[in-house]
All heavy atoms as an XYZ file, in Angstrom:
747
protein
N      78.038   -134.333    -45.941
C      79.387   -134.500    -46.456
C      80.148   -135.436    -45.507
O      80.171   -135.207    -44.312
C      80.053   -133.128    -46.540
C      81.408   -133.208    -47.115
S      82.208   -131.682    -47.687
C      81.638   -130.370    -46.710
N      80.712   -136.476    -46.060
C      81.441   -137.410    -45.200
C      82.932   -137.104    -45.240
O      83.476   -136.679    -46.254
C      81.197   -138.844    -45.645
O      81.822   -139.070    -46.878
N      83.536   -137.314    -44.110
C      84.983   -137.123    -44.019
C      85.645   -138.485    -44.059
O      85.230   -139.398    -43.347
C      85.373   -136.448    -42.699
C      85.210   -134.975    -42.680
C      85.782   -134.416    -41.382
O      85.708   -135.037    -40.344
N      86.359   -133.240    -41.475
N      86.630   -138.626    -44.922
C      87.370   -139.873    -44.916
C      88.625   -139.650    -44.074
O      89.273   -138.614    -44.173
C      87.744   -140.303    -46.330
O      88.686   -139.435    -46.878
N      88.889   -140.605    -43.243
C      90.090   -140.461    -42.412
C      91.081   -141.528    -42.834
O      90.721   -142.674    -43.070
C      89.747   -140.592    -40.935
O      89.251   -141.885    -40.682
N      92.270   -141.116    -42.957
C      93.336   -142.044    -43.309
C      94.295   -142.078    -42.138
O      94.726   -141.039    -41.653
C      94.058   -141.580    -44.572
C      95.228   -142.458    -44.914
C      95.706   -142.289    -46.309
C      96.929   -143.157    -46.455
N      97.039   -143.799    -47.685
N      94.580   -143.250    -41.687
C      95.532   -143.344    -40.589
C      96.890   -143.740    -41.168
O      96.980   -144.542    -42.093
C      95.070   -144.347    -39.539
O      94.807   -145.587    -40.126
N      97.880   -143.142    -40.624
C      99.238   -143.388    -41.075
C      99.959   -144.244    -40.038
O      99.822   -144.023    -38.839
C      99.996   -142.067    -41.259
C      99.404   -141.210    -42.354
C      98.495   -140.204    -42.061
C      99.752   -141.429    -43.674
C      97.943   -139.429    -43.071
C      99.208   -140.657    -44.691
C      98.304   -139.657    -44.378
O      97.764   -138.901    -45.378
N     100.740   -145.161    -40.532
C     101.522   -146.002    -39.626
C     102.724   -145.208    -39.117
O     103.085   -144.162    -39.667
C     102.003   -147.257    -40.356
O     102.978   -146.917    -41.338
N     103.333   -145.716    -38.084
C     104.540   -145.073    -37.562
C     105.629   -145.056    -38.630
O     106.377   -144.082    -38.747
C     105.024   -145.795    -36.302
C     104.122   -145.585    -35.106
C     104.608   -146.309    -33.867
O     105.599   -147.068    -33.945
O     103.985   -146.120    -32.813
N     105.704   -146.116    -39.423
C     106.693   -146.166    -40.501
C     106.422   -145.073    -41.535
O     107.358   -144.409    -41.990
C     106.673   -147.541    -41.170
C     107.668   -147.663    -42.304
C     107.593   -149.023    -42.974
C     108.550   -149.091    -44.148
N     108.466   -150.375    -44.847
N     105.146   -144.862    -41.906
C     104.804   -143.798    -42.851
C     105.222   -142.431    -42.318
O     105.768   -141.604    -43.052
C     103.294   -143.773    -43.127
C     102.795   -145.009    -43.862
O     103.591   -145.639    -44.580
O     101.597   -145.331    -43.696
N     104.938   -142.197    -41.061
C     105.277   -140.910    -40.440
C     106.788   -140.720    -40.406
O     107.300   -139.654    -40.749
C     104.660   -140.814    -39.037
C     103.131   -140.786    -39.139
C     105.179   -139.582    -38.293
C     102.411   -140.987    -37.821
N     107.512   -141.768    -40.013
C     108.974   -141.676    -39.948
C     109.574   -141.462    -41.338
O     110.509   -140.670    -41.505
C     109.550   -142.931    -39.310
N     109.031   -142.138    -42.343
C     109.519   -141.962    -43.715
C     109.293   -140.533    -44.184
O     110.189   -139.915    -44.765
C     108.819   -142.953    -44.663
O     109.113   -144.290    -44.233
C     109.278   -142.781    -46.094
N     108.105   -140.009    -43.913
C     107.798   -138.630    -44.284
C     108.731   -137.660    -43.570
O     109.245   -136.711    -44.178
C     106.337   -138.319    -43.946
C     105.867   -137.028    -44.558
O     106.560   -136.028    -44.520
N     104.668   -137.052    -45.102
N     108.981   -137.901    -42.295
C     109.894   -137.041    -41.531
C     111.303   -137.096    -42.107
O     111.959   -136.057    -42.279
C     109.904   -137.461    -40.063
C     110.840   -136.690    -39.140
C     110.536   -135.191    -39.161
C     110.749   -137.246    -37.727
N     111.779   -138.295    -42.438
C     113.127   -138.428    -42.995
C     113.253   -137.685    -44.322
O     114.227   -136.961    -44.550
C     113.489   -139.902    -43.170
C     114.910   -140.181    -43.653
C     115.939   -139.672    -42.650
C     115.103   -141.678    -43.894
N     112.270   -137.835    -45.189
C     112.289   -137.143    -46.479
C     112.267   -135.625    -46.273
O     113.027   -134.885    -46.916
C     111.103   -137.599    -47.365
C     110.931   -136.713    -48.576
C     111.299   -139.049    -47.783
N     111.443   -135.165    -45.365
C     111.361   -133.733    -45.076
C     112.693   -133.204    -44.558
O     113.179   -132.147    -44.989
C     110.235   -133.449    -44.057
O     108.994   -133.882    -44.617
C     110.157   -131.979    -43.716
N     113.312   -133.931    -43.631
C     114.605   -133.503    -43.087
C     115.684   -133.493    -44.166
O     116.545   -132.602    -44.176
C     115.011   -134.398    -41.916
C     114.206   -134.195    -40.634
C     114.478   -135.326    -39.643
C     114.520   -132.840    -40.006
N     115.647   -134.455    -45.079
C     116.623   -134.469    -46.181
C     116.472   -133.220    -47.043
O     117.473   -132.595    -47.431
C     116.445   -135.719    -47.046
C     116.958   -136.983    -46.422
C     116.733   -138.168    -47.351
C     117.259   -139.449    -46.777
N     117.082   -140.582    -47.718
N     115.235   -132.843    -47.345
C     115.007   -131.641    -48.152
C     115.428   -130.383    -47.396
O     116.055   -129.479    -47.974
C     113.539   -131.543    -48.575
C     113.156   -132.515    -49.640
N     113.603   -132.436    -50.932
C     112.370   -133.616    -49.591
C     113.117   -133.436    -51.638
N     112.365   -134.166    -50.844
N     115.105   -130.329    -46.122
C     115.498   -129.169    -45.319
C     117.020   -129.052    -45.270
O     117.573   -127.956    -45.396
C     114.941   -129.287    -43.903
C     113.446   -129.075    -43.808
S     112.808   -129.334    -42.142
C     113.575   -127.956    -41.269
N     117.690   -130.177    -45.088
C     119.154   -130.163    -45.022
C     119.750   -129.637    -46.319
O     120.693   -128.834    -46.300
C     119.666   -131.574    -44.719
C     121.154   -131.638    -44.514
C     121.574   -133.046    -44.128
C     123.072   -133.168    -44.070
N     123.503   -134.538    -43.786
N     119.199   -130.060    -47.445
C     119.700   -129.585    -48.742
C     119.519   -128.077    -48.872
O     120.422   -127.369    -49.336
C     118.991   -130.311    -49.876
N     118.346   -127.576    -48.458
C     118.088   -126.130    -48.553
C     118.994   -125.337    -47.613
O     119.527   -124.295    -47.988
C     116.613   -125.831    -48.258
C     115.656   -126.400    -49.278
C     115.876   -125.869    -50.683
O     116.232   -124.686    -50.845
O     115.687   -126.639    -51.631
N     119.161   -125.825    -46.396
C     120.054   -125.131    -45.460
C     121.500   -125.180    -45.930
O     122.264   -124.239    -45.711
C     119.923   -125.699    -44.046
C     118.815   -125.053    -43.264
C     117.550   -125.599    -43.219
C     119.031   -123.856    -42.573
C     116.528   -124.990    -42.513
C     118.015   -123.244    -41.861
C     116.766   -123.820    -41.834
O     115.766   -123.204    -41.132
N     121.898   -126.271    -46.590
C     123.249   -126.344    -47.131
C     123.472   -125.228    -48.150
O     124.486   -124.527    -48.103
C     123.490   -127.708    -47.780
C     124.884   -127.817    -48.351
O     125.869   -127.595    -47.655
N     124.965   -128.129    -49.623
N     122.519   -125.060    -49.044
C     122.619   -123.980    -50.028
C     122.649   -122.627    -49.335
O     123.455   -121.749    -49.674
C     121.433   -124.038    -51.013
O     121.458   -125.304    -51.676
C     121.498   -122.919    -52.035
N     121.784   -122.452    -48.348
C     121.708   -121.186    -47.617
C     123.040   -120.856    -46.941
O     123.511   -119.724    -46.992
C     120.576   -121.270    -46.597
C     120.129   -119.958    -46.024
C     120.700   -118.744    -46.377
C     119.103   -119.939    -45.100
C     120.262   -117.550    -45.829
C     118.656   -118.747    -44.536
C     119.244   -117.547    -44.911
N     123.678   -121.873    -46.319
C     124.958   -121.596    -45.652
C     126.015   -121.145    -46.660
O     126.809   -120.263    -46.363
C     125.498   -122.817    -44.877
O     125.669   -123.912    -45.767
C     124.599   -123.196    -43.727
N     126.002   -121.754    -47.839
C     127.007   -121.402    -48.837
C     126.791   -120.022    -49.426
O     127.726   -119.401    -49.923
C     127.024   -122.447    -49.956
C     127.334   -123.848    -49.478
C     128.563   -123.917    -48.592
O     129.636   -123.456    -48.966
N     128.415   -124.482    -47.406
N     125.553   -119.541    -49.371
C     125.241   -118.256    -49.980
C     124.940   -117.164    -48.953
O     124.425   -116.101    -49.307
C     124.058   -118.431    -50.935
C     124.390   -119.369    -52.077
C     123.220   -119.656    -53.004
O     122.111   -119.125    -52.769
O     123.426   -120.410    -53.962
N     125.255   -117.409    -47.699
C     125.006   -116.408    -46.655
C     125.818   -115.150    -46.941
O     126.975   -115.213    -47.344
C     125.368   -116.973    -45.285
N     125.189   -114.028    -46.728
C     125.808   -112.754    -47.116
C     126.848   -112.237    -46.128
O     127.623   -111.347    -46.463
C     124.726   -111.690    -47.312
O     123.993   -111.529    -46.111
N     126.859   -112.766    -44.912
C     127.878   -112.325    -43.949
C     128.143   -113.437    -42.933
O     127.396   -114.413    -42.842
C     127.461   -111.022    -43.251
C     126.175   -111.176    -42.477
O     126.090   -111.997    -41.574
N     125.168   -110.393    -42.843
N     129.189   -113.265    -42.170
C     129.635   -114.310    -41.243
C     128.618   -114.583    -40.133
O     128.410   -115.722    -39.734
C     130.987   -113.916    -40.637
C     131.690   -115.053    -39.934
C     132.027   -116.228    -40.841
O     132.311   -116.011    -42.036
O     131.987   -117.373    -40.354
N     127.963   -113.557    -39.657
C     126.981   -113.726    -38.591
C     125.800   -114.577    -39.076
O     125.355   -115.508    -38.386
C     126.491   -112.358    -38.117
O     125.487   -112.507    -37.154
N     125.292   -114.277    -40.242
C     124.195   -115.055    -40.815
C     124.643   -116.484    -41.083
O     123.921   -117.443    -40.790
C     123.698   -114.399    -42.103
C     122.557   -115.091    -42.830
C     121.321   -115.194    -41.935
C     122.229   -114.346    -44.119
N     125.853   -116.635    -41.612
C     126.396   -117.964    -41.873
C     126.420   -118.793    -40.591
O     126.008   -119.953    -40.588
C     127.813   -117.866    -42.459
C     128.520   -119.191    -42.519
C     128.255   -120.087    -43.545
C     129.424   -119.555    -41.530
C     128.881   -121.322    -43.598
C     130.058   -120.791    -41.570
C     129.780   -121.667    -42.598
O     130.397   -122.899    -42.635
N     126.890   -118.212    -39.499
C     126.985   -118.939    -38.230
C     125.616   -119.389    -37.734
O     125.463   -120.521    -37.257
C     127.655   -118.067    -37.166
O     128.980   -117.799    -37.525
N     124.631   -118.513    -37.846
C     123.269   -118.857    -37.417
C     122.711   -120.019    -38.238
O     122.163   -120.977    -37.695
C     122.335   -117.652    -37.579
C     122.486   -116.600    -36.532
C     121.845   -117.001    -35.213
O     120.787   -117.682    -35.222
O     122.412   -116.637    -34.178
N     122.849   -119.911    -39.546
C     122.293   -120.933    -40.430
C     123.069   -122.241    -40.287
O     122.488   -123.327    -40.316
C     122.283   -120.442    -41.893
C     121.414   -119.193    -42.021
C     121.795   -121.528    -42.837
C     120.006   -119.343    -41.490
N     124.369   -122.157    -40.106
C     125.197   -123.363    -39.916
C     124.760   -124.120    -38.665
O     124.697   -125.356    -38.664
C     126.671   -122.963    -39.819
C     127.625   -124.082    -39.467
C     127.994   -124.891    -40.678
C     129.153   -125.819    -40.439
N     128.976   -126.851    -39.447
N     124.426   -123.395    -37.620
C     123.953   -124.035    -36.390
C     122.644   -124.796    -36.645
O     122.470   -125.925    -36.187
C     123.738   -122.966    -35.310
C     123.533   -123.514    -33.930
C     123.495   -122.409    -32.884
O     124.323   -121.487    -32.946
O     122.612   -122.491    -32.024
N     121.736   -124.180    -37.392
C     120.486   -124.847    -37.744
C     120.739   -126.052    -38.651
O     120.118   -127.109    -38.496
C     119.534   -123.866    -38.427
C     118.979   -122.761    -37.529
C     118.248   -121.721    -38.370
C     118.072   -123.331    -36.464
N     121.659   -125.901    -39.595
C     122.024   -127.003    -40.496
C     122.543   -128.192    -39.690
O     122.156   -129.336    -39.936
C     123.082   -126.529    -41.495
C     123.631   -127.626    -42.364
C     122.975   -128.016    -43.523
C     124.821   -128.276    -42.035
C     123.476   -129.027    -44.328
C     125.323   -129.280    -42.826
C     124.658   -129.659    -43.970
O     125.149   -130.667    -44.755
N     123.407   -127.918    -38.735
C     123.959   -128.992    -37.907
C     122.869   -129.692    -37.103
O     122.875   -130.915    -36.965
C     125.040   -128.452    -36.973
C     126.294   -128.019    -37.720
O     126.492   -128.432    -38.876
O     127.090   -127.244    -37.129
N     121.924   -128.926    -36.588
C     120.808   -129.493    -35.827
C     119.945   -130.395    -36.711
O     119.593   -131.516    -36.324
C     119.977   -128.358    -35.228
S     118.578   -128.928    -34.252
N     119.632   -129.933    -37.904
C     118.829   -130.733    -38.841
C     119.589   -131.996    -39.242
O     118.999   -133.072    -39.339
C     118.433   -129.892    -40.072
C     117.409   -128.840    -39.661
C     117.892   -130.767    -41.199
C     117.132   -127.806    -40.703
N     120.892   -131.870    -39.452
C     121.706   -133.039    -39.805
C     121.654   -134.088    -38.700
O     121.520   -135.291    -38.977
C     123.160   -132.626    -40.045
O     123.263   -131.789    -41.152
N     121.747   -133.640    -37.469
C     121.688   -134.561    -36.331
C     120.323   -135.231    -36.253
O     120.230   -136.452    -36.061
C     121.989   -133.807    -35.021
O     123.304   -133.253    -35.098
C     121.888   -134.724    -33.816
N     119.265   -134.449    -36.428
C     117.918   -135.018    -36.380
C     117.699   -136.012    -37.515
O     117.089   -137.066    -37.315
C     116.861   -133.907    -36.431
C     116.833   -133.052    -35.200
C     116.669   -133.863    -33.927
O     115.838   -134.757    -33.849
N     117.481   -133.572    -32.939
N     118.201   -135.693    -38.697
C     118.068   -136.608    -39.828
C     118.750   -137.934    -39.513
O     118.196   -139.002    -39.750
C     118.652   -136.001    -41.091
C     118.555   -136.933    -42.280
C     119.374   -136.475    -43.472
O     119.764   -135.325    -43.571
N     119.646   -137.390    -44.374
N     119.940   -137.862    -38.962
C     120.676   -139.077    -38.621
C     119.941   -139.882    -37.555
O     119.866   -141.110    -37.626
C     122.096   -138.718    -38.154
C     122.963   -139.908    -37.864
C     123.231   -140.709    -39.109
N     123.936   -141.935    -38.757
C     124.254   -142.870    -39.618
N     123.970   -142.728    -40.886
N     124.881   -143.947    -39.228
N     119.383   -139.185    -36.559
C     118.642   -139.873    -35.498
C     117.426   -140.610    -36.057
O     117.154   -141.750    -35.667
C     118.199   -138.881    -34.418
C     119.360   -138.350    -33.607
O     120.446   -138.913    -33.600
N     119.136   -137.242    -32.932
N     116.695   -139.973    -36.949
C     115.523   -140.611    -37.559
C     115.967   -141.802    -38.400
O     115.371   -142.885    -38.337
C     114.700   -139.607    -38.396
C     113.625   -140.312    -39.205
C     114.083   -138.542    -37.500
N     117.029   -141.631    -39.180
C     117.557   -142.723    -39.997
C     117.946   -143.918    -39.127
O     117.579   -145.065    -39.417
C     118.767   -142.235    -40.802
C     119.501   -143.326    -41.527
C     118.999   -143.853    -42.704
C     120.695   -143.818    -41.036
C     119.669   -144.868    -43.380
C     121.373   -144.826    -41.698
C     120.862   -145.351    -42.870
N     118.674   -143.665    -38.039
C     119.102   -144.755    -37.155
C     117.907   -145.437    -36.496
O     117.887   -146.663    -36.348
C     120.082   -144.234    -36.103
C     121.432   -143.899    -36.691
C     122.394   -143.274    -35.690
O     121.960   -142.898    -34.585
O     123.584   -143.162    -36.031
N     116.899   -144.655    -36.110
C     115.702   -145.228    -35.514
C     114.986   -146.121    -36.525
O     114.549   -147.226    -36.202
C     114.771   -144.110    -35.024
C     113.476   -144.597    -34.368
S     112.081   -144.936    -35.476
C     111.807   -143.370    -36.238
N     114.893   -145.660    -37.772
C     114.237   -146.453    -38.805
C     115.003   -147.745    -39.075
O     114.387   -148.808    -39.272
C     114.071   -145.634    -40.079
C     113.056   -144.522    -39.941
S     112.838   -143.571    -41.456
C     111.923   -144.762    -42.452
N     116.314   -147.671    -39.066
C     117.121   -148.884    -39.257
C     116.910   -149.859    -38.100
O     116.775   -151.068    -38.317
C     118.606   -148.528    -39.380
S     119.045   -147.759    -40.944
N     116.855   -149.330    -36.882
C     116.671   -150.205    -35.724
C     115.304   -150.876    -35.729
O     115.126   -151.946    -35.156
C     116.875   -149.423    -34.418
O     115.779   -148.570    -34.160
N     114.312   -150.263    -36.386
C     112.974   -150.836    -36.501
C     112.830   -151.714    -37.752
O     111.744   -152.230    -38.028
C     111.924   -149.710    -36.580
C     111.841   -148.840    -35.359
C     111.287   -149.586    -34.159
O     110.393   -150.401    -34.281
N     111.853   -149.318    -32.996
N     113.918   -151.832    -38.511
C     113.930   -152.563    -39.794
C     112.996   -151.931    -40.819
O     112.442   -152.612    -41.683
C     113.570   -154.041    -39.595
O     114.509   -154.662    -38.759
N     112.816   -150.616    -40.734
C     111.981   -149.884    -41.685
C     112.813   -149.343    -42.840
O     112.273   -148.930    -43.856
C     111.273   -148.720    -41.008
C     110.251   -149.115    -39.996
C     109.619   -150.320    -39.875
C     109.730   -148.291    -38.967
N     108.743   -150.296    -38.840
C     108.789   -149.045    -38.255
C     109.971   -146.989    -38.566
C     108.091   -148.536    -37.170
C     109.270   -146.482    -37.491
C     108.334   -147.258    -36.800
N     114.109   -149.264    -42.663
C     115.008   -148.729    -43.683
C     116.119   -149.747    -43.827
O     117.015   -149.823    -42.992
C     115.567   -147.378    -43.230
C     116.172   -146.549    -44.344
C     115.564   -145.385    -44.773
C     117.366   -146.919    -44.953
C     116.113   -144.609    -45.774
C     117.921   -146.153    -45.968
C     117.296   -145.001    -46.365
O     117.838   -144.229    -47.362
N     116.022   -150.542    -44.858
C     117.003   -151.597    -45.040
C     117.835   -151.326    -46.272
O     117.310   -150.943    -47.311
C     116.307   -152.949    -45.147
C     115.557   -153.309    -43.882
C     114.811   -154.620    -44.013
O     114.775   -155.226    -45.069
N     114.203   -155.053    -42.926
N     119.097   -151.533    -46.115
C     120.018   -151.363    -47.228
C     120.444   -152.741    -47.717
O     120.607   -153.664    -46.924
C     121.228   -150.554    -46.795
C     120.872   -149.118    -46.466
S     122.242   -148.204    -45.788
C     122.088   -148.678    -44.078
N     120.602   -152.853    -49.015
C     121.044   -154.117    -49.584
C     122.367   -153.886    -50.310
O     122.603   -152.817    -50.877
C     120.010   -154.681    -50.584
O     119.757   -153.696    -51.580
C     118.714   -155.031    -49.876
N     123.184   -154.900    -50.263
C     124.481   -154.812    -50.936
C     124.277   -154.866    -52.445
O     123.391   -155.564    -52.941
C     125.375   -155.953    -50.487
N     125.081   -154.117    -53.158
C     125.003   -154.142    -54.611
C     125.978   -155.186    -55.141
O     126.873   -155.660    -54.428
C     125.330   -152.764    -55.183
C     124.653   -152.509    -56.521
O     124.242   -153.476    -57.186
O     124.531   -151.339    -56.897
N     125.832   -155.511    -56.390
C     126.707   -156.517    -56.995
C     128.096   -155.931    -57.225
O     128.272   -154.719    -57.364
C     126.125   -156.987    -58.326
O     126.188   -155.939    -59.277
N     129.060   -156.824    -57.271
C     130.443   -156.403    -57.518
C     130.549   -155.707    -58.876
O     131.321   -154.748    -59.040
C     131.379   -157.599    -57.451
N     129.763   -156.162    -59.845
C     129.787   -155.571    -61.189
C     129.341   -154.107    -61.137
O     129.987   -153.240    -61.726
C     128.879   -156.375    -62.120
C     128.821   -155.847    -63.534
C     127.886   -156.690    -64.385
C     127.773   -156.095    -65.778
N     126.820   -156.847    -66.600
N     128.234   -153.831    -60.435
C     127.753   -152.449    -60.338
C     128.712   -151.556    -59.554
O     128.890   -150.388    -59.893
C     126.364   -152.413    -59.700
C     125.289   -152.882    -60.642
O     125.501   -152.960    -61.853
N     124.129   -153.204    -60.105
N     129.337   -152.115    -58.529
C     130.316   -151.347    -57.756
C     131.517   -151.019    -58.631
O     132.013   -149.891    -58.634
C     130.731   -152.121    -56.487
C     129.537   -152.209    -55.534
C     131.928   -151.453    -55.812
C     129.740   -153.134    -54.359
N     131.946   -151.982    -59.421
C     133.070   -151.765    -60.326
C     132.747   -150.705    -61.376
O     133.585   -149.838    -61.685
C     133.453   -153.089    -61.004
O     134.520   -152.885    -61.887
N     131.520   -150.747    -61.918
C     131.115   -149.740    -62.905
C     131.114   -148.342    -62.289
O     131.573   -147.389    -62.919
C     129.721   -150.084    -63.446
C     129.717   -151.173    -64.501
C     128.333   -151.654    -64.880
C     127.426   -150.569    -65.380
N     126.105   -151.109    -65.827
N     130.607   -148.226    -61.074
C     130.563   -146.926    -60.401
C     131.977   -146.419    -60.133
O     132.274   -145.231    -60.317
C     129.782   -147.030    -59.093
N     132.867   -147.317    -59.721
C     134.247   -146.934    -59.459
C     134.922   -146.453    -60.740
O     135.615   -145.440    -60.749
C     135.018   -148.116    -58.861
C     136.470   -147.797    -58.604
C     136.850   -147.090    -57.474
C     137.459   -148.188    -59.503
C     138.175   -146.786    -57.237
C     138.784   -147.878    -59.279
C     139.141   -147.180    -58.143
O     140.454   -146.871    -57.923
N     134.711   -147.180    -61.832
C     135.295   -146.804    -63.120
C     134.783   -145.436    -63.563
O     135.556   -144.586    -64.014
C     134.981   -147.870    -64.186
O     135.498   -149.122    -63.752
C     135.584   -147.507    -65.529
N     133.477   -145.223    -63.429
C     132.881   -143.942    -63.810
C     133.458   -142.803    -62.967
O     133.811   -141.748    -63.487
C     131.368   -144.013    -63.636
C     130.636   -142.753    -64.067
C     129.133   -142.924    -63.903
C     128.423   -141.644    -64.254
N     126.966   -141.771    -64.073
N     133.589   -143.027    -61.665
C     134.149   -142.004    -60.777
C     135.606   -141.732    -61.138
O     136.023   -140.571    -61.221
C     134.050   -142.438    -59.311
C     134.765   -141.521    -58.370
C     134.198   -140.305    -58.019
C     136.006   -141.863    -57.852
C     134.860   -139.437    -57.152
C     136.673   -140.996    -56.994
C     136.095   -139.782    -56.639
N     136.368   -142.767    -61.357
C     137.803   -142.623    -61.703
C     137.952   -141.835    -62.997
O     138.845   -140.981    -63.117
C     138.477   -143.980    -61.830
O     138.469   -144.640    -60.595
N     137.108   -142.123    -63.982
C     137.168   -141.410    -65.253
C     136.855   -139.925    -65.036
O     137.556   -139.048    -65.549
C     136.192   -142.025    -66.242
C     136.235   -141.392    -67.618
C     135.275   -142.066    -68.574
C     135.316   -141.361    -69.932
N     134.302   -141.870    -70.839
N     135.808   -139.638    -64.279
C     135.444   -138.244    -63.991
C     136.565   -137.527    -63.236
O     136.884   -136.384    -63.532
C     134.168   -138.184    -63.154
O     133.083   -138.701    -63.857
N     137.179   -138.227    -62.301
C     138.258   -137.639    -61.523
C     139.456   -137.307    -62.418
O     140.058   -136.239    -62.294
C     138.667   -138.617    -60.416
C     139.707   -138.051    -59.469
C     140.069   -139.045    -58.374
O     140.168   -140.257    -58.665
O     140.252   -138.590    -57.243
N     139.798   -138.225    -63.326
C     140.952   -137.979    -64.206
C     140.677   -136.832    -65.179
O     141.594   -136.102    -65.567
C     141.359   -139.251    -64.948
O     140.348   -139.613    -65.868
N     139.415   -136.656    -65.592
C     139.073   -135.564    -66.476
C     139.208   -134.204    -65.778
O     139.469   -133.202    -66.426
C     137.643   -135.727    -67.003
C     137.502   -136.859    -68.000
C     136.062   -137.138    -68.386
O     135.150   -136.473    -67.847
O     135.849   -138.020    -69.223
N     139.047   -134.190    -64.471
C     139.185   -132.946    -63.711
C     140.639   -132.576    -63.454
O     140.937   -131.425    -63.138
C     138.434   -133.060    -62.376
C     136.925   -133.149    -62.485
C     136.313   -133.426    -61.116
C     136.343   -131.880    -63.067
N     141.518   -133.533    -63.576
C     142.944   -133.285    -63.285
C     143.630   -132.538    -64.412
O     143.307   -132.509    -65.500
C     143.686   -134.596    -63.059
O     143.128   -135.280    -61.985
């Protein structure tokens, strides 16, 4: 039986870590909102803050390596998003 080995680049590993931290942050956010008492909330909030910091650190590292690049959107798409948000906001009022 042969074993195939796949090597992952540093970018692959960092991307996987960033995605994992994003999912963890979302789950901890829900957990903090649904904590049954103040003591549990405080514990989970501390972990949430730690994960948030780590997520930001990984994101900044990826940007500094040019592994995570953001591109500007068109003025038309920005205007459409603004209009959609404004409409939703007025419906809530």
